[in-house]
LOPA-83500 format. One record per residue: residue number from 1; residue in three letters; chain; x, y, z of N, C-alpha, C, O in turn. Coordinates in nm, 2 decimals. Layout:
REM LOPA-83500
 num residu chaine     nX     nY     nZ    caX    caY    caZ     cX     cY     cZ     oX     oY     oZ
 NUM    ALA      A      X      Y      Z      X      Y      Z      X      Y      Z      X      Y      Z
...
//
This chain:
REM LOPA-83500
 num residu chaine     nX     nY     nZ    caX    caY    caZ     cX     cY     cZ     oX     oY     oZ
   1    MET      A   3.84  -5.70   6.02   3.94  -5.72   5.93   3.96  -5.59   5.85   3.87  -5.53   5.80
   2    ASP      A   4.09  -5.55   5.84   4.12  -5.42   5.76   4.15  -5.46   5.62   4.24  -5.53   5.58
   3    LEU      A   4.06  -5.40   5.53   4.08  -5.42   5.39   4.14  -5.30   5.31   4.12  -5.30   5.19
   4    GLY      A   4.20  -5.21   5.38   4.26  -5.10   5.32   4.36  -5.13   5.22   4.37  -5.07   5.12
   5    TRP      A   4.45  -5.23   5.26   4.55  -5.27   5.16   4.49  -5.33   5.03   4.55  -5.30   4.92
   6    PHE      A   4.38  -5.40   5.05   4.31  -5.46   4.93   4.26  -5.35   4.84   4.27  -5.35   4.72
   7    ALA      A   4.20  -5.24   4.90   4.14  -5.13   4.83   4.25  -5.05   4.76   4.24  -5.01   4.64
   8    ALA      A   4.37  -5.04   4.82   4.48  -4.97   4.76   4.53  -5.05   4.64   4.57  -4.99   4.54
   9    MET      A   4.54  -5.18   4.66   4.59  -5.26   4.55   4.49  -5.26   4.43   4.53  -5.25   4.32
  10    MET      A   4.36  -5.26   4.46   4.26  -5.25   4.35   4.27  -5.12   4.28   4.26  -5.11   4.16
  11    SER      A   4.30  -5.01   4.36   4.31  -4.88   4.30   4.43  -4.87   4.20   4.42  -4.81   4.10
  12    GLN      A   4.54  -4.93   4.25   4.66  -4.94   4.16   4.63  -5.02   4.04   4.68  -4.98   3.93
  13    SER      A   4.56  -5.13   4.05   4.53  -5.22   3.94   4.44  -5.14   3.84   4.46  -5.16   3.72
  14    ARG      A   4.35  -5.07   3.89   4.26  -4.99   3.80   4.34  -4.89   3.73   4.32  -4.86   3.61
  15    THR      A   4.43  -4.82   3.80   4.51  -4.72   3.74   4.60  -4.78   3.63   4.61  -4.72   3.52
  16    ARG      A   4.66  -4.89   3.66   4.75  -4.96   3.57   4.67  -5.00   3.45   4.71  -4.99   3.33
  17    ALA      A   4.55  -5.06   3.47   4.47  -5.11   3.36   4.42  -4.99   3.27   4.42  -5.00   3.15
  18    GLY      A   4.39  -4.88   3.33   4.35  -4.76   3.26   4.47  -4.71   3.17   4.44  -4.67   3.06
  19    LEU      A   4.59  -4.71   3.23   4.70  -4.67   3.15   4.73  -4.76   3.03   4.76  -4.72   2.92
  20    TYR      A   4.72  -4.89   3.06   4.73  -4.99   2.95   4.63  -4.97   2.84   4.66  -4.97   2.72
  21    LEU      A   4.51  -4.94   2.88   4.40  -4.92   2.79   4.42  -4.80   2.71   4.40  -4.80   2.59
  22    ALA      A   4.47  -4.69   2.77   4.50  -4.56   2.70   4.61  -4.58   2.60   4.61  -4.53   2.49
  23    ALA      A   4.71  -4.66   2.64   4.83  -4.68   2.55   4.79  -4.76   2.43   4.83  -4.74   2.32
  24    VAL      A   4.70  -4.87   2.45   4.66  -4.95   2.34   4.57  -4.86   2.25   4.58  -4.88   2.13
  25    PHE      A   4.48  -4.78   2.31   4.40  -4.69   2.22   4.48  -4.60   2.14   4.46  -4.58   2.02
  26    ILE      A   4.58  -4.53   2.20   4.67  -4.44   2.13   4.75  -4.51   2.02   4.76  -4.46   1.91
  27    ALA      A   4.80  -4.63   2.05   4.88  -4.70   1.95   4.79  -4.75   1.84   4.83  -4.74   1.72
  28    GLY      A   4.67  -4.79   1.87   4.57  -4.83   1.77   4.53  -4.71   1.68   4.52  -4.73   1.56
  29    SER      A   4.51  -4.60   1.74   4.47  -4.48   1.67   4.59  -4.44   1.57   4.56  -4.41   1.46
  30    ALA      A   4.71  -4.44   1.62   4.82  -4.40   1.54   4.84  -4.50   1.43   4.87  -4.46   1.31
  31    PHE      A   4.83  -4.63   1.46   4.84  -4.73   1.35   4.72  -4.72   1.25   4.75  -4.72   1.13
  32    GLY      A   4.60  -4.69   1.29   4.49  -4.67   1.20   4.51  -4.55   1.11   4.48  -4.56   0.99
  33    PHE      A   4.55  -4.44   1.17   4.58  -4.32   1.09   4.69  -4.35   0.99   4.67  -4.31   0.87
  34    SER      A   4.80  -4.41   1.03   4.91  -4.43   0.94   4.86  -4.52   0.82   4.90  -4.50   0.71
  35    MET      A   4.78  -4.62   0.85   4.74  -4.72   0.75   4.64  -4.65   0.66   4.64  -4.67   0.54
  36    SER      A   4.55  -4.56   0.71   4.46  -4.49   0.63   4.54  -4.40   0.53   4.50  -4.38   0.41
  37    GLN      A   4.65  -4.34   0.58   4.73  -4.25   0.49   4.80  -4.34   0.38   4.81  -4.30   0.27
  38    PHE      A   4.84  -4.46   0.42   4.91  -4.55   0.33   4.81  -4.59   0.22   4.85  -4.59   0.10
  39    TYR      A   4.69  -4.63   0.26   4.60  -4.69   0.16   4.52  -4.58   0.09   4.46  -4.61  -0.02
  40    SER      A   4.52  -4.46   0.14   4.45  -4.35   0.06   4.55  -4.26   0.00   4.53  -4.14   0.00
  41    GLN      A   4.65  -4.32  -0.07   4.74  -4.23  -0.14   4.66  -4.15  -0.24   4.56  -4.20  -0.29
  42    PRO      A   4.71  -4.03  -0.27   4.64  -3.95  -0.37   4.62  -4.03  -0.50   4.70  -4.11  -0.54
  43    VAL      A   4.51  -4.01  -0.56   4.47  -4.08  -0.68   4.57  -4.07  -0.79   4.60  -4.17  -0.86
  44    ALA      A   4.63  -3.96  -0.80   4.74  -3.94  -0.90   4.85  -4.03  -0.88   4.91  -4.08  -0.98
  45    GLU      A   4.89  -4.06  -0.76   5.00  -4.15  -0.73   4.97  -4.29  -0.77   5.06  -4.37  -0.79
  46    ALA      A   4.84  -4.32  -0.77   4.80  -4.46  -0.81   4.79  -4.48  -0.96   4.74  -4.58  -1.01
  47    GLY      A   4.83  -4.38  -1.03   4.83  -4.39  -1.18   4.71  -4.33  -1.24   4.69  -4.34  -1.37
  48    LEU      A   4.62  -4.28  -1.17   4.50  -4.21  -1.22   4.51  -4.06  -1.18   4.55  -4.03  -1.07
  49    ASP      A   4.46  -3.98  -1.27   4.46  -3.84  -1.23   4.32  -3.81  -1.17   4.23  -3.90  -1.17
  50    VAL      A   4.30  -3.69  -1.12   4.18  -3.66  -1.06   4.06  -3.67  -1.15   3.95  -3.71  -1.11
  51    ALA      A   4.08  -3.63  -1.28   3.97  -3.63  -1.37   3.92  -3.78  -1.39   3.80  -3.80  -1.40
  52    ALA      A   4.01  -3.87  -1.40   3.98  -4.01  -1.42   3.90  -4.07  -1.30   3.81  -4.14  -1.31
  53    ALA      A   3.95  -4.03  -1.18   3.88  -4.07  -1.06   3.74  -4.01  -1.05   3.64  -4.08  -1.01
  54    TYR      A   3.73  -3.88  -1.09   3.59  -3.82  -1.09   3.50  -3.89  -1.19   3.39  -3.92  -1.16
  55    ARG      A   3.55  -3.92  -1.31   3.47  -3.99  -1.41   3.43  -4.12  -1.36   3.31  -4.16  -1.37
  56    ARG      A   3.52  -4.20  -1.30   3.49  -4.33  -1.25   3.38  -4.32  -1.14   3.28  -4.40  -1.14
  57    ASP      A   3.39  -4.23  -1.05   3.30  -4.21  -0.94   3.16  -4.17  -0.99   3.06  -4.21  -0.95
  58    LEU      A   3.16  -4.08  -1.09   3.04  -4.03  -1.15   2.97  -4.14  -1.22   2.84  -4.16  -1.21
  59    LEU      A   3.04  -4.22  -1.30   2.98  -4.34  -1.37   2.92  -4.44  -1.27   2.81  -4.49  -1.29
  60    ARG      A   2.99  -4.46  -1.16   2.95  -4.56  -1.06   2.82  -4.50  -0.99   2.72  -4.57  -0.97
  61    SER      A   2.82  -4.37  -0.96   2.70  -4.31  -0.90   2.58  -4.31  -0.99   2.47  -4.35  -0.95
  62    LEU      A   2.60  -4.28  -1.12   2.49  -4.28  -1.22   2.44  -4.43  -1.23   2.32  -4.45  -1.23
  63    ASP      A   2.53  -4.52  -1.24   2.49  -4.66  -1.25   2.40  -4.70  -1.13   2.30  -4.77  -1.15
  64    GLU      A   2.45  -4.67  -1.01   2.37  -4.71  -0.89   2.24  -4.63  -0.88   2.14  -4.69  -0.85
  65    ARG      A   2.24  -4.50  -0.90   2.12  -4.42  -0.88   2.01  -4.45  -0.99   1.89  -4.45  -0.96
  66    LEU      A   2.06  -4.47  -1.11   1.97  -4.49  -1.22   1.94  -4.63  -1.26   1.86  -4.66  -1.34
  67    ASP      A   2.01  -4.72  -1.19   2.00  -4.86  -1.22   2.01  -4.89  -1.37   1.92  -4.95  -1.43
  68    LEU      A   2.12  -4.85  -1.42   2.14  -4.86  -1.57   2.16  -5.00  -1.61   2.22  -5.08  -1.54
  69    SER      A   2.11  -5.04  -1.72   2.13  -5.17  -1.78   2.28  -5.17  -1.83   2.34  -5.06  -1.85
  70    ASP      A   2.33  -5.29  -1.86   2.47  -5.29  -1.92   2.48  -5.22  -2.05   2.58  -5.15  -2.07
  71    GLU      A   2.37  -5.23  -2.13   2.37  -5.15  -2.26   2.37  -5.00  -2.23   2.44  -4.93  -2.30
  72    GLN      A   2.29  -4.96  -2.14   2.28  -4.81  -2.11   2.42  -4.76  -2.06   2.47  -4.66  -2.10
  73    LEU      A   2.48  -4.84  -1.97   2.61  -4.80  -1.91   2.71  -4.79  -2.02   2.79  -4.70  -2.02
  74    GLY      A   2.71  -4.89  -2.11   2.80  -4.88  -2.22   2.78  -4.76  -2.31   2.88  -4.70  -2.35
  75    GLU      A   2.66  -4.72  -2.33   2.63  -4.60  -2.41   2.67  -4.48  -2.34   2.72  -4.38  -2.40
  76    VAL      A   2.65  -4.47  -2.21   2.69  -4.36  -2.13   2.84  -4.34  -2.14   2.90  -4.23  -2.15
  77    ILE      A   2.92  -4.45  -2.13   3.06  -4.45  -2.14   3.11  -4.39  -2.27   3.20  -4.31  -2.28
  78    VAL      A   3.04  -4.44  -2.38   3.07  -4.39  -2.51   3.05  -4.23  -2.52   3.13  -4.16  -2.57
  79    ILE      A   2.94  -4.19  -2.46   2.91  -4.05  -2.46   3.02  -3.97  -2.38   3.07  -3.87  -2.43
  80    PHE      A   3.05  -4.02  -2.27   3.16  -3.96  -2.19   3.29  -3.95  -2.27   3.36  -3.85  -2.27
  81    ASP      A   3.32  -4.06  -2.34   3.45  -4.06  -2.42   3.44  -3.96  -2.53   3.54  -3.89  -2.55
  82    GLU      A   3.33  -3.95  -2.60   3.32  -3.85  -2.71   3.33  -3.71  -2.66   3.39  -3.63  -2.72
  83    ILE      A   3.26  -3.68  -2.55   3.26  -3.55  -2.49   3.41  -3.52  -2.44   3.45  -3.40  -2.46
  84    ASN      A   3.47  -3.61  -2.38   3.61  -3.59  -2.33   3.70  -3.56  -2.45   3.79  -3.47  -2.44
  85    ASP      A   3.68  -3.63  -2.56   3.76  -3.59  -2.68   3.73  -3.45  -2.73   3.83  -3.38  -2.77
  86    ARG      A   3.61  -3.41  -2.72   3.58  -3.27  -2.76   3.64  -3.17  -2.67   3.70  -3.07  -2.71
  87    PHE      A   3.64  -3.20  -2.54   3.71  -3.11  -2.44   3.86  -3.10  -2.47   3.91  -2.99  -2.47
  88    ARG      A   3.92  -3.22  -2.50   4.06  -3.22  -2.53   4.09  -3.13  -2.66   4.19  -3.06  -2.66
  89    GLU      A   4.00  -3.14  -2.76   4.02  -3.06  -2.88   4.02  -2.91  -2.85   4.10  -2.84  -2.90
  90    VAL      A   3.92  -2.87  -2.77   3.91  -2.73  -2.73   4.03  -2.69  -2.65   4.08  -2.58  -2.68
  91    ARG      A   4.07  -2.77  -2.56   4.19  -2.73  -2.48   4.31  -2.72  -2.57   4.39  -2.62  -2.55
  92    ASP      A   4.33  -2.81  -2.66   4.45  -2.81  -2.75   4.44  -2.69  -2.84   4.54  -2.62  -2.87
  93    ALA      A   4.32  -2.65  -2.89   4.31  -2.53  -2.97   4.33  -2.40  -2.90   4.38  -2.31  -2.95
  94    MET      A   4.30  -2.40  -2.77   4.32  -2.28  -2.69   4.46  -2.27  -2.64   4.50  -2.16  -2.60
  95    GLU      A   4.54  -2.37  -2.63   4.67  -2.37  -2.57   4.76  -2.26  -2.63   4.83  -2.19  -2.55
  96    PRO      A   4.76  -2.24  -2.76   4.85  -2.13  -2.82   4.81  -1.99  -2.76   4.89  -1.91  -2.74
  97    GLU      A   4.68  -1.97  -2.75   4.63  -1.84  -2.69   4.68  -1.83  -2.54   4.72  -1.73  -2.50
  98    PHE      A   4.66  -1.94  -2.47   4.71  -1.94  -2.33   4.86  -1.91  -2.32   4.90  -1.83  -2.24
  99    GLU      A   4.93  -1.97  -2.41   5.08  -1.95  -2.41   5.11  -1.81  -2.44   5.21  -1.75  -2.38
 100    ALA      A   5.04  -1.75  -2.53   5.07  -1.61  -2.57   5.04  -1.52  -2.45   5.11  -1.42  -2.42
 101    ILE      A   4.93  -1.55  -2.38   4.90  -1.47  -2.26   5.00  -1.49  -2.15   5.04  -1.39  -2.08
 102    ARG      A   5.05  -1.61  -2.13   5.15  -1.64  -2.03   5.28  -1.56  -2.06   5.35  -1.50  -1.98
 103    SER      A   5.31  -1.56  -2.19   5.43  -1.49  -2.24   5.42  -1.34  -2.22   5.52  -1.28  -2.17
 104    GLU      A   5.31  -1.28  -2.24   5.29  -1.14  -2.22   5.30  -1.11  -2.07   5.37  -1.01  -2.04
 105    ARG      A   5.24  -1.19  -1.99   5.25  -1.17  -1.84   5.40  -1.17  -1.80   5.44  -1.09  -1.73
 106    ALA      A   5.47  -1.28  -1.85   5.61  -1.29  -1.81   5.69  -1.17  -1.86   5.78  -1.12  -1.78
 107    ASP      A   5.67  -1.12  -1.98   5.74  -1.01  -2.03   5.71  -0.88  -1.95   5.80  -0.81  -1.91
 108    ARG      A   5.59  -0.86  -1.91   5.55  -0.74  -1.83   5.61  -0.75  -1.69   5.66  -0.65  -1.64
 109    VAL      A   5.61  -0.87  -1.63   5.67  -0.88  -1.50   5.82  -0.86  -1.50   5.88  -0.79  -1.42
 110    MET      A   5.88  -0.92  -1.61   6.03  -0.91  -1.62   6.07  -0.76  -1.63   6.17  -0.72  -1.58
 111    GLY      A   5.98  -0.68  -1.70   6.01  -0.54  -1.71   6.02  -0.46  -1.58   6.08  -0.35  -1.57
 112    LEU      A   5.96  -0.52  -1.47   5.96  -0.46  -1.34   6.08  -0.50  -1.25   6.11  -0.44  -1.15
 113    LEU      A   6.15  -0.61  -1.29   6.24  -0.67  -1.20   6.39  -0.63  -1.22   6.42  -0.58  -1.33
 114    THR      A   6.46  -0.65  -1.11   6.61  -0.62  -1.12   6.67  -0.74  -1.20   6.60  -0.84  -1.22
 115    ALA      A   6.80  -0.73  -1.23   6.87  -0.84  -1.30   6.86  -0.97  -1.22   6.84  -1.08  -1.27
 116    GLU      A   6.89  -0.96  -1.09   6.89  -1.07  -1.00   6.75  -1.13  -0.99   6.74  -1.26  -0.99
 117    GLN      A   6.65  -1.05  -0.98   6.51  -1.10  -0.97   6.47  -1.17  -1.10   6.40  -1.27  -1.10
 118    LYS      A   6.52  -1.12  -1.21   6.48  -1.18  -1.34   6.53  -1.32  -1.35   6.46  -1.41  -1.40
 119    VAL      A   6.65  -1.35  -1.30   6.71  -1.48  -1.30   6.62  -1.57  -1.22   6.58  -1.68  -1.27
 120    LYS      A   6.58  -1.53  -1.10   6.49  -1.61  -1.01   6.36  -1.63  -1.08   6.30  -1.74  -1.07
 121    TYR      A   6.30  -1.53  -1.14   6.17  -1.53  -1.20   6.17  -1.63  -1.32   6.08  -1.71  -1.34
 122    GLN      A   6.28  -1.63  -1.39   6.29  -1.72  -1.51   6.30  -1.86  -1.46   6.24  -1.95  -1.52
 123    LEU      A   6.37  -1.89  -1.35   6.37  -2.02  -1.29   6.23  -2.07  -1.25   6.19  -2.18  -1.28
 124    THR      A   6.15  -1.97  -1.19   6.01  -2.00  -1.16   5.93  -2.03  -1.28   5.85  -2.13  -1.28
 125    LEU      A   5.95  -1.95  -1.38   5.87  -1.98  -1.51   5.91  -2.11  -1.57   5.82  -2.18  -1.61
 126    ASP      A   6.03  -2.15  -1.57   6.08  -2.28  -1.62   6.02  -2.39  -1.54   5.97  -2.49  -1.60
 127    GLU      A   6.01  -2.38  -1.41   5.96  -2.49  -1.32   5.81  -2.50  -1.35   5.76  -2.62  -1.37
 128    ARG      A   5.74  -2.39  -1.37   5.59  -2.40  -1.40   5.57  -2.46  -1.53   5.47  -2.53  -1.55
 129    GLN      A   5.65  -2.43  -1.63   5.64  -2.48  -1.77   5.66  -2.63  -1.76   5.58  -2.71  -1.82
 130    ARG      A   5.76  -2.68  -1.69   5.79  -2.82  -1.68   5.67  -2.89  -1.61   5.62  -3.00  -1.66
 131    ALA      A   5.61  -2.83  -1.51   5.49  -2.89  -1.44   5.38  -2.90  -1.53   5.31  -3.00  -1.54
 132    ARG      A   5.35  -2.80  -1.62   5.25  -2.80  -1.72   5.27  -2.91  -1.82   5.17  -2.98  -1.85
 133    GLU      A   5.39  -2.92  -1.86   5.42  -3.03  -1.96   5.41  -3.17  -1.90   5.35  -3.26  -1.97
 134    GLU      A   5.45  -3.19  -1.77   5.43  -3.32  -1.71   5.28  -3.35  -1.69   5.24  -3.46  -1.71
 135    LYS      A   5.21  -3.25  -1.65   5.06  -3.27  -1.63   5.00  -3.30  -1.77   4.91  -3.39  -1.77
 136    ALA      A   5.04  -3.23  -1.87   4.98  -3.26  -2.01   5.02  -3.40  -2.05   4.94  -3.47  -2.11
 137    GLY      A   5.14  -3.44  -2.03   5.19  -3.57  -2.06   5.11  -3.68  -1.99   5.07  -3.78  -2.05
 138    ALA      A   5.09  -3.66  -1.86   5.02  -3.76  -1.78   4.87  -3.76  -1.83   4.81  -3.87  -1.84
 139    HIS      A   4.82  -3.65  -1.86   4.68  -3.64  -1.91   4.66  -3.71  -2.04   4.57  -3.78  -2.06
 140    SER      A   4.76  -3.69  -2.13   4.75  -3.75  -2.27   4.77  -3.90  -2.26   4.71  -3.98  -2.33
 141    GLU      A   4.86  -3.95  -2.16   4.88  -4.09  -2.14   4.75  -4.16  -2.09   4.72  -4.27  -2.14
 142    GLN      A   4.69  -4.09  -2.00   4.57  -4.15  -1.94   4.45  -4.16  -2.04   4.37  -4.24  -2.03
 143    ASN      A   4.45  -4.07  -2.14   4.34  -4.06  -2.24   4.37  -4.14  -2.36   4.29  -4.13  -2.46
 144    LYS      A   4.47  -4.22  -2.37   4.50  -4.30  -2.48   4.41  -4.42  -2.49   4.42  -4.50  -2.58
//
């Protein structure tokens, strides 16, 4: 009895099954990747900034590693809050100096540019200032 036709049909079935398996794997990988991107939106988009996420993760890590009591964890949170307030005070106190340095840099660069370049550079400076203000606004909202 010649079983050549049977072997050929089995070979085709294996090839077809392999192709289906590869297609399912690729589709699953693409779906998994897209869902991971969807669920792992940047922390800032979730309403938290990077500093808040860092603080949360640090507190969680300390709690797990040190097996803090509820009272200890509460005190650590108070310490973090107090230190955060001090950081904010220092940042706020330094901002006028930073602004003076930024202004000096802008003036010196402007002195090198053509009229057309100055217009473009001013637009760039304005965009950066808006970004700083937005970041500061988001930071102050988060720390209220």
